[in-house]
KOLGU-4560 file (N, C-alpha, C; in nm, 3 decimals, padded with zeros to 5 digits):
<recs>
<n_xx: 02.820 n_yy: 19.858 n_zz: 05.380 ca_xx: 02.742 ca_yy: 19.934 ca_zz: 05.378 c_xx: 02.796 c_yy: 20.083 c_zz: 05.366 mol: A seq: 1 type: MET>
<n_xx: 02.774 n_yy: 20.166 n_zz: 05.242 ca_xx: 02.841 ca_yy: 20.324 ca_zz: 05.191 c_xx: 02.796 c_yy: 20.384 c_zz: 05.324 mol: A seq: 2 type: PRO>
<n_xx: 02.864 n_yy: 20.500 n_zz: 05.324 ca_xx: 02.845 ca_yy: 20.634 ca_zz: 05.399 c_xx: 02.860 c_yy: 20.747 c_zz: 05.374 mol: A seq: 3 type: ASP>
<n_xx: 02.754 n_yy: 20.825 n_zz: 05.369 ca_xx: 02.747 ca_yy: 20.972 ca_zz: 05.268 c_xx: 02.794 c_yy: 21.090 c_zz: 05.382 mol: A seq: 4 type: GLN>
<n_xx: 02.859 n_yy: 21.180 n_zz: 05.337 ca_xx: 02.860 ca_yy: 21.346 ca_zz: 05.389 c_xx: 02.799 c_yy: 21.376 c_zz: 05.311 mol: A seq: 5 type: ILE>
<n_xx: 02.696 n_yy: 21.454 n_zz: 05.333 ca_xx: 02.630 ca_yy: 21.640 ca_zz: 05.237 c_xx: 02.687 c_yy: 21.718 c_zz: 05.304 mol: A seq: 6 type: LYS>
<n_xx: 02.700 n_yy: 21.785 n_zz: 05.201 ca_xx: 02.749 ca_yy: 21.937 ca_zz: 05.140 c_xx: 02.655 c_yy: 22.018 c_zz: 05.141 mol: A seq: 7 type: PHE>
<n_xx: 02.667 n_yy: 22.186 n_zz: 05.185 ca_xx: 02.607 ca_yy: 22.253 ca_zz: 05.151 c_xx: 02.714 c_yy: 22.379 c_zz: 05.111 mol: A seq: 8 type: ASN>
<n_xx: 02.663 n_yy: 22.487 n_zz: 05.021 ca_xx: 02.723 ca_yy: 22.584 ca_zz: 05.037 c_xx: 02.720 c_yy: 22.710 c_zz: 05.119 mol: A seq: 9 type: GLY>
<n_xx: 02.797 n_yy: 22.817 n_zz: 05.210 ca_xx: 02.765 ca_yy: 22.839 ca_zz: 05.290 c_xx: 02.777 c_yy: 22.981 c_zz: 05.289 mol: A seq: 10 type: ILE>
<n_xx: 02.728 n_yy: 23.120 n_zz: 05.333 ca_xx: 02.775 ca_yy: 23.224 ca_zz: 05.283 c_xx: 02.731 c_yy: 23.292 c_zz: 05.430 mol: A seq: 11 type: ILE>
<n_xx: 02.786 n_yy: 23.347 n_zz: 05.508 ca_xx: 02.772 ca_yy: 23.431 ca_zz: 05.652 c_xx: 02.673 c_yy: 23.328 c_zz: 05.684 mol: A seq: 12 type: ASP>
<n_xx: 02.720 n_yy: 23.280 n_zz: 05.738 ca_xx: 02.659 ca_yy: 23.090 ca_zz: 05.812 c_xx: 02.523 c_yy: 23.078 c_zz: 05.745 mol: A seq: 13 type: GLN>
<n_xx: 02.491 n_yy: 23.119 n_zz: 05.631 ca_xx: 02.352 ca_yy: 23.036 ca_zz: 05.596 c_xx: 02.366 c_yy: 22.974 c_zz: 05.488 mol: A seq: 14 type: THR>
<n_xx: 02.305 n_yy: 22.867 n_zz: 05.469 ca_xx: 02.318 ca_yy: 22.826 ca_zz: 05.331 c_xx: 02.258 c_yy: 22.863 c_zz: 05.211 mol: A seq: 15 type: ILE>
<n_xx: 02.352 n_yy: 22.867 n_zz: 05.088 ca_xx: 02.300 ca_yy: 22.947 ca_zz: 04.965 c_xx: 02.236 c_yy: 22.842 c_zz: 04.894 mol: A seq: 16 type: VAL>
<n_xx: 02.130 n_yy: 22.890 n_zz: 04.822 ca_xx: 02.066 ca_yy: 22.784 ca_zz: 04.731 c_xx: 02.149 c_yy: 22.810 c_zz: 04.605 mol: A seq: 17 type: GLY>
<n_xx: 02.115 n_yy: 22.709 n_zz: 04.525 ca_xx: 02.199 ca_yy: 22.718 ca_zz: 04.355 c_xx: 02.313 c_yy: 22.766 c_zz: 04.335 mol: A seq: 18 type: ASN>
<n_xx: 02.406 n_yy: 22.732 n_zz: 04.423 ca_xx: 02.553 ca_yy: 22.714 ca_zz: 04.422 c_xx: 02.584 c_yy: 22.590 c_zz: 04.392 mol: A seq: 19 type: PHE>
<n_xx: 02.592 n_yy: 22.570 n_zz: 04.279 ca_xx: 02.666 ca_yy: 22.452 ca_zz: 04.221 c_xx: 02.806 c_yy: 22.389 c_zz: 04.216 mol: A seq: 20 type: LEU>
<n_xx: 02.861 n_yy: 22.279 n_zz: 04.295 ca_xx: 02.942 ca_yy: 22.242 ca_zz: 04.317 c_xx: 02.963 c_yy: 22.088 c_zz: 04.360 mol: A seq: 21 type: PHE>
<n_xx: 03.083 n_yy: 21.994 n_zz: 04.311 ca_xx: 03.103 ca_yy: 21.898 ca_zz: 04.295 c_xx: 03.239 c_yy: 21.877 c_zz: 04.391 mol: A seq: 22 type: ALA>
<n_xx: 03.257 n_yy: 21.849 n_zz: 04.522 ca_xx: 03.344 ca_yy: 21.873 ca_zz: 04.580 c_xx: 03.418 c_yy: 21.731 c_zz: 04.555 mol: A seq: 23 type: PRO>
<n_xx: 03.556 n_yy: 21.724 n_zz: 04.611 ca_xx: 03.617 ca_yy: 21.593 ca_zz: 04.607 c_xx: 03.700 c_yy: 21.611 c_zz: 04.733 mol: A seq: 24 type: ARG>
<n_xx: 03.701 n_yy: 21.470 n_zz: 04.782 ca_xx: 03.782 ca_yy: 21.413 ca_zz: 04.891 c_xx: 03.894 c_yy: 21.338 c_zz: 04.894 mol: A seq: 25 type: LEU>
<n_xx: 04.022 n_yy: 21.404 n_zz: 04.941 ca_xx: 04.103 ca_yy: 21.244 ca_zz: 04.959 c_xx: 04.113 c_yy: 21.228 c_zz: 05.130 mol: A seq: 26 type: ALA>
<n_xx: 04.091 n_yy: 21.148 n_zz: 05.086 ca_xx: 04.125 ca_yy: 20.994 ca_zz: 05.239 c_xx: 04.255 c_yy: 20.955 c_zz: 05.236 mol: A seq: 27 type: LEU>
<n_xx: 04.291 n_yy: 20.892 n_zz: 05.368 ca_xx: 04.456 ca_yy: 20.837 ca_zz: 05.344 c_xx: 04.415 c_yy: 20.779 c_zz: 05.487 mol: A seq: 28 type: PHE>
<n_xx: 04.514 n_yy: 20.652 n_zz: 05.479 ca_xx: 04.472 ca_yy: 20.522 ca_zz: 05.534 c_xx: 04.563 c_yy: 20.545 c_zz: 05.682 mol: A seq: 29 type: THR>
<n_xx: 04.623 n_yy: 20.645 n_zz: 05.687 ca_xx: 04.712 ca_yy: 20.684 ca_zz: 05.861 c_xx: 04.781 c_yy: 20.811 c_zz: 05.811 mol: A seq: 30 type: ASP>
<n_xx: 04.819 n_yy: 20.834 n_zz: 05.935 ca_xx: 04.849 ca_yy: 21.044 ca_zz: 05.933 c_xx: 04.977 c_yy: 21.050 c_zz: 05.863 mol: A seq: 31 type: GLU>
<n_xx: 05.029 n_yy: 20.986 n_zz: 05.769 ca_xx: 05.140 ca_yy: 20.961 ca_zz: 05.684 c_xx: 05.103 c_yy: 21.006 c_zz: 05.558 mol: A seq: 32 type: HIS>
<n_xx: 05.023 n_yy: 21.009 n_zz: 05.538 ca_xx: 04.929 ca_yy: 21.037 ca_zz: 05.404 c_xx: 04.955 c_yy: 20.915 c_zz: 05.305 mol: A seq: 33 type: PHE>
<n_xx: 04.927 n_yy: 20.788 n_zz: 05.372 ca_xx: 04.964 ca_yy: 20.645 ca_zz: 05.297 c_xx: 04.804 c_yy: 20.613 c_zz: 05.257 mol: A seq: 34 type: HIS>
<n_xx: 04.815 n_yy: 20.534 n_zz: 05.157 ca_xx: 04.682 ca_yy: 20.484 ca_zz: 05.106 c_xx: 04.562 c_yy: 20.570 c_zz: 05.048 mol: A seq: 35 type: GLY>
<n_xx: 04.614 n_yy: 20.700 n_zz: 05.008 ca_xx: 04.510 ca_yy: 20.768 ca_zz: 04.957 c_xx: 04.385 c_yy: 20.682 c_zz: 04.867 mol: A seq: 36 type: GLN>
<n_xx: 04.279 n_yy: 20.750 n_zz: 04.899 ca_xx: 04.158 ca_yy: 20.685 ca_zz: 04.807 c_xx: 04.099 c_yy: 20.835 c_zz: 04.817 mol: A seq: 37 type: LYS>
<n_xx: 04.053 n_yy: 20.873 n_zz: 04.641 ca_xx: 03.962 ca_yy: 20.994 ca_zz: 04.653 c_xx: 03.835 c_yy: 20.948 c_zz: 04.646 mol: A seq: 38 type: ILE>
<n_xx: 03.698 n_yy: 20.987 n_zz: 04.680 ca_xx: 03.583 ca_yy: 21.008 ca_zz: 04.647 c_xx: 03.563 c_yy: 21.173 c_zz: 04.582 mol: A seq: 39 type: PHE>
<n_xx: 03.454 n_yy: 21.135 n_zz: 04.559 ca_xx: 03.362 ca_yy: 21.274 ca_zz: 04.402 c_xx: 03.225 c_yy: 21.241 c_zz: 04.471 mol: A seq: 40 type: GLU>
<n_xx: 03.161 n_yy: 21.374 n_zz: 04.446 ca_xx: 03.081 ca_yy: 21.402 ca_zz: 04.440 c_xx: 03.023 c_yy: 21.359 c_zz: 04.278 mol: A seq: 41 type: ALA>
<n_xx: 02.881 n_yy: 21.270 n_zz: 04.253 ca_xx: 02.848 ca_yy: 21.229 ca_zz: 04.105 c_xx: 02.841 c_yy: 21.348 c_zz: 04.042 mol: A seq: 42 type: GLN>
<n_xx: 02.744 n_yy: 21.439 n_zz: 04.096 ca_xx: 02.761 ca_yy: 21.548 ca_zz: 03.998 c_xx: 02.756 c_yy: 21.698 c_zz: 04.058 mol: A seq: 43 type: ALA>
<n_xx: 02.709 n_yy: 21.825 n_zz: 03.951 ca_xx: 02.743 ca_yy: 21.920 ca_zz: 04.026 c_xx: 02.576 c_yy: 21.970 c_zz: 04.054 mol: A seq: 44 type: TYR>
<n_xx: 02.604 n_yy: 22.013 n_zz: 04.190 ca_xx: 02.477 ca_yy: 22.006 ca_zz: 04.288 c_xx: 02.433 c_yy: 22.127 c_zz: 04.365 mol: A seq: 45 type: THR>
<n_xx: 02.342 n_yy: 22.194 n_zz: 04.424 ca_xx: 02.397 ca_yy: 22.286 ca_zz: 04.506 c_xx: 02.331 c_yy: 22.200 c_zz: 04.661 mol: A seq: 46 type: ASP>
<n_xx: 02.316 n_yy: 22.048 n_zz: 04.655 ca_xx: 02.347 ca_yy: 21.989 ca_zz: 04.783 c_xx: 02.423 c_yy: 21.866 c_zz: 04.737 mol: A seq: 47 type: GLU>
<n_xx: 02.556 n_yy: 21.884 n_zz: 04.696 ca_xx: 02.609 ca_yy: 21.725 ca_zz: 04.674 c_xx: 02.635 c_yy: 21.693 c_zz: 04.770 mol: A seq: 48 type: PRO>
<n_xx: 02.644 n_yy: 21.563 n_zz: 04.789 ca_xx: 02.684 ca_yy: 21.407 ca_zz: 04.851 c_xx: 02.838 c_yy: 21.345 c_zz: 04.808 mol: A seq: 49 type: SER>
<n_xx: 02.892 n_yy: 21.299 n_zz: 04.899 ca_xx: 03.022 ca_yy: 21.187 ca_zz: 04.852 c_xx: 03.008 c_yy: 21.096 c_zz: 04.937 mol: A seq: 50 type: ILE>
<n_xx: 02.971 n_yy: 20.949 n_zz: 04.873 ca_xx: 02.968 ca_yy: 20.838 ca_zz: 04.954 c_xx: 03.130 c_yy: 20.774 c_zz: 05.003 mol: A seq: 51 type: THR>
<n_xx: 03.147 n_yy: 20.748 n_zz: 05.098 ca_xx: 03.254 ca_yy: 20.677 ca_zz: 05.159 c_xx: 03.259 c_yy: 20.568 c_zz: 05.233 mol: A seq: 52 type: ILE>
<n_xx: 03.296 n_yy: 20.464 n_zz: 05.104 ca_xx: 03.276 ca_yy: 20.291 ca_zz: 05.129 c_xx: 03.408 c_yy: 20.266 c_zz: 05.209 mol: A seq: 53 type: VAL>
<n_xx: 03.350 n_yy: 20.198 n_zz: 05.329 ca_xx: 03.411 ca_yy: 20.162 ca_zz: 05.424 c_xx: 03.548 c_yy: 20.264 c_zz: 05.486 mol: A seq: 54 type: ASN>
<n_xx: 03.429 n_yy: 20.395 n_zz: 05.586 ca_xx: 03.467 ca_yy: 20.511 ca_zz: 05.648 c_xx: 03.581 c_yy: 20.449 c_zz: 05.720 mol: A seq: 55 type: PRO>
<n_xx: 03.593 n_yy: 20.335 n_zz: 05.757 ca_xx: 03.658 ca_yy: 20.254 ca_zz: 05.923 c_xx: 03.848 c_yy: 20.259 c_zz: 05.845 mol: A seq: 56 type: LYS>
<n_xx: 03.829 n_yy: 20.237 n_zz: 05.713 ca_xx: 03.986 ca_yy: 20.270 ca_zz: 05.683 c_xx: 04.030 c_yy: 20.390 c_zz: 05.724 mol: A seq: 57 type: LEU>
<n_xx: 04.017 n_yy: 20.459 n_zz: 05.693 ca_xx: 04.054 ca_yy: 20.621 ca_zz: 05.684 c_xx: 04.091 c_yy: 20.672 c_zz: 05.791 mol: A seq: 58 type: TYR>
<n_xx: 04.174 n_yy: 20.731 n_zz: 05.808 ca_xx: 04.238 ca_yy: 20.834 ca_zz: 05.884 c_xx: 04.131 c_yy: 20.961 c_zz: 05.905 mol: A seq: 59 type: THR>
<n_xx: 04.107 n_yy: 21.033 n_zz: 05.980 ca_xx: 04.039 ca_yy: 21.186 ca_zz: 06.014 c_xx: 04.153 c_yy: 21.292 c_zz: 06.008 mol: A seq: 60 type: PRO>
<n_xx: 04.285 n_yy: 21.249 n_zz: 06.077 ca_xx: 04.384 ca_yy: 21.318 ca_zz: 06.054 c_xx: 04.425 c_yy: 21.420 c_zz: 05.952 mol: A seq: 61 type: THR>
<n_xx: 04.429 n_yy: 21.327 n_zz: 05.832 ca_xx: 04.468 ca_yy: 21.421 ca_zz: 05.714 c_xx: 04.386 c_yy: 21.393 c_zz: 05.598 mol: A seq: 62 type: ASN>
<n_xx: 04.342 n_yy: 21.467 n_zz: 05.555 ca_xx: 04.238 ca_yy: 21.489 ca_zz: 05.422 c_xx: 04.247 c_yy: 21.581 c_zz: 05.349 mol: A seq: 63 type: LEU>
<n_xx: 04.248 n_yy: 21.594 n_zz: 05.210 ca_xx: 04.273 ca_yy: 21.707 ca_zz: 05.101 c_xx: 04.135 c_yy: 21.755 c_zz: 05.033 mol: A seq: 64 type: VAL>
<n_xx: 04.072 n_yy: 21.855 n_zz: 05.031 ca_xx: 03.920 ca_yy: 21.838 ca_zz: 05.028 c_xx: 03.962 c_yy: 21.982 c_zz: 04.902 mol: A seq: 65 type: PHE>
<n_xx: 03.859 n_yy: 21.951 n_zz: 04.773 ca_xx: 03.816 ca_yy: 22.066 ca_zz: 04.670 c_xx: 03.671 c_yy: 22.088 c_zz: 04.640 mol: A seq: 66 type: ASN>
<n_xx: 03.657 n_yy: 22.194 n_zz: 04.642 ca_xx: 03.546 ca_yy: 22.193 ca_zz: 04.609 c_xx: 03.515 c_yy: 22.151 c_zz: 04.451 mol: A seq: 67 type: VAL>
<n_xx: 03.591 n_yy: 22.239 n_zz: 04.336 ca_xx: 03.572 ca_yy: 22.182 ca_zz: 04.206 c_xx: 03.694 c_yy: 22.120 c_zz: 04.188 mol: A seq: 68 type: ASN>
<n_xx: 03.747 n_yy: 22.051 n_zz: 04.049 ca_xx: 03.879 ca_yy: 22.031 ca_zz: 04.048 c_xx: 03.946 c_yy: 22.124 c_zz: 03.974 mol: A seq: 69 type: PRO>
<n_xx: 03.832 n_yy: 22.257 n_zz: 03.873 ca_xx: 03.873 ca_yy: 22.340 ca_zz: 03.848 c_xx: 03.956 c_yy: 22.471 c_zz: 03.909 mol: A seq: 70 type: GLN>
<n_xx: 03.884 n_yy: 22.461 n_zz: 04.019 ca_xx: 03.920 ca_yy: 22.584 ca_zz: 04.146 c_xx: 04.068 c_yy: 22.582 c_zz: 04.162 mol: A seq: 71 type: ASP>
<n_xx: 04.153 n_yy: 22.475 n_zz: 04.150 ca_xx: 04.333 ca_yy: 22.490 ca_zz: 04.164 c_xx: 04.393 c_yy: 22.568 c_zz: 04.103 mol: A seq: 72 type: ILE>
<n_xx: 04.332 n_yy: 22.500 n_zz: 03.925 ca_xx: 04.357 ca_yy: 22.578 ca_zz: 03.842 c_xx: 04.295 c_yy: 22.788 c_zz: 03.816 mol: A seq: 73 type: MET>
<n_xx: 04.235 n_yy: 22.803 n_zz: 03.862 ca_xx: 04.135 ca_yy: 22.943 ca_zz: 03.829 c_xx: 04.184 c_yy: 22.987 c_zz: 03.960 mol: A seq: 74 type: ASP>
<n_xx: 04.292 n_yy: 22.937 n_zz: 04.088 ca_xx: 04.310 ca_yy: 23.009 ca_zz: 04.213 c_xx: 04.193 c_yy: 23.074 c_zz: 04.285 mol: A seq: 75 type: SER>
<n_xx: 04.110 n_yy: 23.014 n_zz: 04.290 ca_xx: 04.038 ca_yy: 23.062 ca_zz: 04.345 c_xx: 04.011 c_yy: 23.051 c_zz: 04.515 mol: A seq: 76 type: LYS>
<n_xx: 04.000 n_yy: 23.140 n_zz: 04.630 ca_xx: 03.994 ca_yy: 23.074 ca_zz: 04.729 c_xx: 03.884 c_yy: 23.006 c_zz: 04.798 mol: A seq: 77 type: LEU>
<n_xx: 03.903 n_yy: 22.891 n_zz: 04.808 ca_xx: 03.789 ca_yy: 22.839 ca_zz: 04.878 c_xx: 03.846 c_yy: 22.788 c_zz: 05.018 mol: A seq: 78 type: ILE>
<n_xx: 03.712 n_yy: 22.830 n_zz: 05.099 ca_xx: 03.708 ca_yy: 22.850 ca_zz: 05.250 c_xx: 03.654 c_yy: 22.699 c_zz: 05.273 mol: A seq: 79 type: ARG>
<n_xx: 03.636 n_yy: 22.607 n_zz: 05.384 ca_xx: 03.567 ca_yy: 22.523 ca_zz: 05.430 c_xx: 03.623 c_yy: 22.462 c_zz: 05.574 mol: A seq: 80 type: THR>
<n_xx: 03.562 n_yy: 22.459 n_zz: 05.671 ca_xx: 03.556 ca_yy: 22.410 ca_zz: 05.806 c_xx: 03.615 c_yy: 22.279 c_zz: 05.841 mol: A seq: 81 type: ASP>
<n_xx: 03.723 n_yy: 22.280 n_zz: 05.834 ca_xx: 03.763 ca_yy: 22.125 ca_zz: 05.821 c_xx: 03.765 c_yy: 22.112 c_zz: 05.991 mol: A seq: 82 type: ALA>
<n_xx: 03.722 n_yy: 22.137 n_zz: 06.099 ca_xx: 03.694 ca_yy: 22.115 ca_zz: 06.217 c_xx: 03.586 c_yy: 22.034 c_zz: 06.178 mol: A seq: 83 type: ALA>
<n_xx: 03.443 n_yy: 22.073 n_zz: 06.084 ca_xx: 03.329 ca_yy: 21.992 ca_zz: 06.110 c_xx: 03.348 c_yy: 21.893 c_zz: 05.993 mol: A seq: 84 type: SER>
<n_xx: 03.417 n_yy: 21.890 n_zz: 05.885 ca_xx: 03.469 ca_yy: 21.801 ca_zz: 05.791 c_xx: 03.503 c_yy: 21.681 c_zz: 05.849 mol: A seq: 85 type: LEU>
<n_xx: 03.628 n_yy: 21.697 n_zz: 05.968 ca_xx: 03.717 ca_yy: 21.647 ca_zz: 05.998 c_xx: 03.603 c_yy: 21.515 c_zz: 06.120 mol: A seq: 86 type: ARG>
<n_xx: 03.502 n_yy: 21.601 n_zz: 06.167 ca_xx: 03.422 ca_yy: 21.543 ca_zz: 06.277 c_xx: 03.274 c_yy: 21.459 c_zz: 06.187 mol: A seq: 87 type: ASP>
<n_xx: 03.257 n_yy: 21.512 n_zz: 06.083 ca_xx: 03.183 ca_yy: 21.420 ca_zz: 05.993 c_xx: 03.281 c_yy: 21.265 c_zz: 05.954 mol: A seq: 88 type: ALA>
<n_xx: 03.396 n_yy: 21.299 n_zz: 05.929 ca_xx: 03.491 ca_yy: 21.163 ca_zz: 05.917 c_xx: 03.464 c_yy: 21.066 c_zz: 06.047 mol: A seq: 89 type: ILE>
<n_xx: 03.493 n_yy: 21.152 n_zz: 06.170 ca_xx: 03.515 ca_yy: 21.106 ca_zz: 06.282 c_xx: 03.384 c_yy: 21.008 c_zz: 06.277 mol: A seq: 90 type: ILE>
<n_xx: 03.238 n_yy: 21.071 n_zz: 06.252 ca_xx: 03.132 ca_yy: 21.036 ca_zz: 06.291 c_xx: 03.082 c_yy: 20.885 c_zz: 06.209 mol: A seq: 91 type: ALA>
<n_xx: 03.155 n_yy: 20.889 n_zz: 06.078 ca_xx: 03.157 ca_yy: 20.779 ca_zz: 05.983 c_xx: 03.242 c_yy: 20.684 c_zz: 06.041 mol: A seq: 92 type: LEU>
<n_xx: 03.331 n_yy: 20.692 n_zz: 06.065 ca_xx: 03.459 ca_yy: 20.589 ca_zz: 06.100 c_xx: 03.417 c_yy: 20.535 c_zz: 06.275 mol: A seq: 93 type: LYS>
<n_xx: 03.360 n_yy: 20.621 n_zz: 06.343 ca_xx: 03.297 ca_yy: 20.557 ca_zz: 06.498 c_xx: 03.184 c_yy: 20.575 c_zz: 06.500 mol: A seq: 94 type: TYR>
<n_xx: 03.034 n_yy: 20.504 n_zz: 06.455 ca_xx: 02.946 ca_yy: 20.548 ca_zz: 06.464 c_xx: 02.889 c_yy: 20.526 c_zz: 06.626 mol: A seq: 95 type: PRO>
<n_xx: 02.798 n_yy: 20.595 n_zz: 06.652 ca_xx: 02.744 ca_yy: 20.606 ca_zz: 06.821 c_xx: 02.675 c_yy: 20.471 c_zz: 06.795 mol: A seq: 96 type: LYS>
<n_xx: 02.617 n_yy: 20.416 n_zz: 06.887 ca_xx: 02.562 ca_yy: 20.320 ca_zz: 06.892 c_xx: 02.421 c_yy: 20.305 c_zz: 06.968 mol: A seq: 97 type: ASN>
<n_xx: 02.347 n_yy: 20.272 n_zz: 06.872 ca_xx: 02.166 ca_yy: 20.297 ca_zz: 06.916 c_xx: 02.087 c_yy: 20.188 c_zz: 06.982 mol: A seq: 98 type: LYS>
</recs>
């Protein structure tokens, strides 16, 4: 069963509505950047989500995250809380037993 990570645009620790983006996440099967798989949001929206199929296959050690593909070309500075993103991937990889 696929798992999802939901994203929000945040400015000054407040979720911002109407900020449309489509994140892209590259995950790797090990800490040496082998086995790359790209996961992308399906549409530009203010609450995009990425479906991670088989999250247990990927390491949370190395990841690459882009808000939008054109951000790299436009040289925009995009900040993300990498620790929170890493923790979300760990939570998918090692779900707590209920």
